[in-house]
C-alpha atoms as an extended CHARMM CRD file, in Angstrom:
* protein
*
        62  EXT
         1         1  MET       CA             -0.0430000000       -0.0100000000        0.1580000000  PROA      1               0.0000000000
         2         2  ARG       CA              1.3950000000        3.4410000000       -0.9090000000  PROA      2               0.0000000000
         3         3  PHE       CA              0.3840000000        6.8980000000       -0.0430000000  PROA      3               0.0000000000
         4         4  ILE       CA             -0.1490000000        9.9510000000       -2.2200000000  PROA      4               0.0000000000
         5         5  THR       CA             -1.3940000000       13.4600000000       -1.8420000000  PROA      5               0.0000000000
         6         6  VAL       CA             -4.5850000000       14.8470000000       -3.2530000000  PROA      6               0.0000000000
         7         7  THR       CA             -2.4510000000       17.1770000000       -5.2400000000  PROA      7               0.0000000000
         8         8  GLU       CA             -0.6210000000       14.3320000000       -6.8680000000  PROA      8               0.0000000000
         9         9  LEU       CA             -3.6820000000       12.3930000000       -7.5150000000  PROA      9               0.0000000000
        10        10  LYS       CA             -5.0560000000       15.6750000000       -9.5180000000  PROA      10              0.0000000000
        11        11  GLN       CA             -1.9070000000       15.7910000000      -11.5310000000  PROA      11              0.0000000000
        12        12  ARG       CA             -1.3510000000       12.0950000000      -12.3410000000  PROA      12              0.0000000000
        13        13  ALA       CA             -4.8740000000       10.5580000000      -11.9600000000  PROA      13              0.0000000000
        14        14  THR       CA             -4.7560000000        8.5560000000      -15.3680000000  PROA      14              0.0000000000
        15        15  GLN       CA             -1.2540000000        7.2440000000      -14.5460000000  PROA      15              0.0000000000
        16        16  ILE       CA             -2.0630000000        6.2660000000      -11.0350000000  PROA      16              0.0000000000
        17        17  VAL       CA             -5.1440000000        4.4140000000      -12.1520000000  PROA      17              0.0000000000
        18        18  SER       CA             -3.1380000000        2.5650000000      -14.7370000000  PROA      18              0.0000000000
        19        19  GLU       CA             -0.5270000000        1.6580000000      -12.0940000000  PROA      19              0.0000000000
        20        20  ILE       CA             -3.3620000000        0.1280000000       -9.7670000000  PROA      20              0.0000000000
        21        21  GLU       CA             -4.6960000000       -1.8340000000      -12.6590000000  PROA      21              0.0000000000
        22        22  THR       CA             -1.1800000000       -3.2660000000      -13.2430000000  PROA      22              0.0000000000
        23        23  THR       CA              0.1730000000       -3.6570000000       -9.7230000000  PROA      23              0.0000000000
        24        24  ARG       CA             -3.2650000000       -4.1520000000       -7.8730000000  PROA      24              0.0000000000
        25        25  GLU       CA             -1.7450000000       -2.2280000000       -5.1580000000  PROA      25              0.0000000000
        26        26  GLU       CA             -4.0020000000       -0.1140000000       -2.9760000000  PROA      26              0.0000000000
        27        27  VAL       CA             -3.4380000000        3.6160000000       -2.6680000000  PROA      27              0.0000000000
        28        28  ILE       CA             -4.3340000000        5.9870000000        0.1160000000  PROA      28              0.0000000000
        29        29  VAL       CA             -4.8540000000        9.5330000000       -0.7760000000  PROA      29              0.0000000000
        30        30  THR       CA             -3.8790000000       12.1770000000        1.9150000000  PROA      30              0.0000000000
        31        31  LYS       CA             -4.9950000000       15.6140000000        2.4700000000  PROA      31              0.0000000000
        32        32  ASN       CA             -3.3400000000       17.8970000000        4.7950000000  PROA      32              0.0000000000
        33        33  GLY       CA             -1.2310000000       14.8190000000        5.8830000000  PROA      33              0.0000000000
        34        34  ARG       CA             -4.3670000000       12.7380000000        6.8630000000  PROA      34              0.0000000000
        35        35  PRO       CA             -5.5290000000        9.8540000000        4.9900000000  PROA      35              0.0000000000
        36        36  VAL       CA             -9.0030000000       10.4960000000        3.4400000000  PROA      36              0.0000000000
        37        37  VAL       CA             -9.6560000000        7.9420000000        0.5970000000  PROA      37              0.0000000000
        38        38  LEU       CA             -8.5660000000        4.3720000000       -0.3700000000  PROA      38              0.0000000000
        39        39  ILE       CA             -8.3780000000        3.5890000000       -4.0530000000  PROA      39              0.0000000000
        40        40  ARG       CA             -8.3200000000       -0.0740000000       -5.0180000000  PROA      40              0.0000000000
        41        41  LEU       CA             -9.0340000000       -2.2800000000       -7.9950000000  PROA      41              0.0000000000
        42        42  VAL       CA            -12.3660000000       -3.5770000000       -8.3640000000  PROA      42              0.0000000000
        43        43  GLU       CA            -12.8970000000       -7.0000000000       -9.6920000000  PROA      43              0.0000000000
        44        44  GLU       CA            -15.4770000000       -7.3630000000      -12.5080000000  PROA      44              0.0000000000
        45        45  LYS       CA            -17.2220000000      -10.0230000000      -10.6550000000  PROA      45              0.0000000000
        46        46  GLU       CA            -17.4250000000       -7.8200000000       -7.5270000000  PROA      46              0.0000000000
        47        47  PHE       CA            -18.9280000000       -4.9130000000       -9.5100000000  PROA      47              0.0000000000
        48        48  GLU       CA            -21.6200000000       -7.3880000000      -11.1890000000  PROA      48              0.0000000000
        49        49  LEU       CA            -22.6070000000       -8.8230000000       -7.8900000000  PROA      49              0.0000000000
        50        50  LYS       CA            -23.2330000000       -5.3240000000       -6.4670000000  PROA      50              0.0000000000
        51        51  THR       CA            -25.0830000000       -4.0230000000       -9.2960000000  PROA      51              0.0000000000
        52        52  SER       CA            -27.2420000000       -6.9720000000       -9.4900000000  PROA      52              0.0000000000
        53        53  MET       CA            -28.0660000000       -6.7550000000       -5.8330000000  PROA      53              0.0000000000
        54        54  LYS       CA            -29.2900000000       -3.1390000000       -6.2570000000  PROA      54              0.0000000000
        55        55  GLY       CA            -31.5330000000       -4.1860000000       -9.2160000000  PROA      55              0.0000000000
        56        56  GLY       CA            -29.9140000000       -1.4930000000      -11.3700000000  PROA      56              0.0000000000
        57        57  LYS       CA            -28.3710000000       -1.7380000000      -14.6900000000  PROA      57              0.0000000000
        58        58  LYS       CA            -24.6010000000       -2.6480000000      -15.2550000000  PROA      58              0.0000000000
        59        59  HSD       CA            -22.4270000000        0.2280000000      -16.0800000000  PROA      59              0.0000000000
        60        60  GLY       CA            -19.8840000000        0.0450000000      -18.9060000000  PROA      60              0.0000000000
        61        61  LYS       CA            -20.0230000000       -1.6730000000      -22.1890000000  PROA      61              0.0000000000
        62        62  GLY       CA            -23.3400000000       -3.2030000000      -23.4680000000  PROA      62              0.0000000000
């Protein structure tokens, strides 16, 4: 798990998301030195399960 600042996320969001997809490493975003957000990879099966439980449409392709 690594830590980045909100400013770094703002400047490098696309690159950070790509790194998370590749490494599957969780990233904690900090604001004023305090952890505020956890970013992690979402598995396709996990996403499908949650959307089907809500009775909603799947997001994304299709």
